[in-house]
Steps between C-alpha positions, in 0.01 A plus 500: 500500500664166531709403814814523290398838373439622852838376619672678209326818584600470862864464392482812281326699773783398749751662258285808463461539886870484550564763218254741656691511830855507336719776611844382413632285204763312693244397765231425239674252265584212740136503613367549139688200333327222672159655439572544139612136476164399645306732271683368194601157628853379409820330643696827519493872427763759390453878569756721326526875440616621156721694487659390821811327634566148361398343831234736616236221446296343763379137479289237670658267610747754614797288388363429154778677302862432557756769383613281211135449390447885490826546303381231245164670469653842447725358217214352307198704586500713195426190284197389707166616345320485838764725655477734200119519536534574874801737513465706186167397356145568620544300825153372498448157678590230260589122503825391356303262279330797344834644372719190446433139430649231727760378247647850460477555876692174568764584225608823684815501704301683759280199542786279577690755722206665676144385450545124505698507835228726647223259388345789291361291231203744472500863578266801521671837498391859516642847557359828608609862553634536854605866555843636426854390590776763485273717282425219250168314457504170673319177424435217736530161330321200645531137399309203649648149430345151489648165428200283433236692298437812300312802633139536417291788359375551857859541624562759217186686587590517873840636410328771288284593794793524731735687251339841513467494876860393550619783269305767682639395831857462391489840325357655825765333723783603260393858460653762723289805566495749208633817646762773478765283657497271185582757243780749444441878542519552120250204449272656752505834323410334158225298664351804670485689171362186321223473766428871431427401138804632326642337192860374476594813304339729754674309787833532322450871450403552864799298637745627230583141385432313173183308424720186468619556859146525616427167331793346685385632838157350435647177392699469821194609709242252355636188673531686828130577480414163351340660189546467122400835357447868550133490614577235757805681619309834539230325703751300710690829580188680597407228740860444643531609859694828513574505139357843427 
């Protein structure tokens, strides 16, 4: 392995080591951003949850975004193809140059109001699942900015390596313990019968409610248990402390 390759690997491992020991998201992120900015070298980095408050982002440098810059971004973000890829698209690591040519980039109002003042001539962005916020699936969106050169294939490959690890850790830190305290009494009754192998119709008959009501109880319980379907819900409920 070349000297440059060894240095890149050390930077990735520094991020991984930090993630292994993480116990709190608020404490993790300030220590994480400089390591990410070394692993995928850039001039600045933005870390933002979606959904989340308009100013829930973290940046390095810390004073990168002024309130008026955030407001301008929010007004025009829907028309930015890189934002679309990151926020509502697949979220895989991608360079802006892969989704938009420079002429179109420079023609956007966002370039004049946001990216040019930030020195973000080149960007690499990604997003990944990061647990739940208020019962809704949450994504963490990350953008690294450069002013002098585009990101390389190696930079993209490094981001791919880190993305899955970041997602697992952020999901773990955002996840409360799955247990009886997270669900209502009626949801607990439905989950217990589901875990016993009953169908929705059987559960409805047992609890003297409609099958549609059973569906609604399960729909409300899924995000609390961080699952997406019946089998996962049954397994999560069986393993939840004090649930049965």
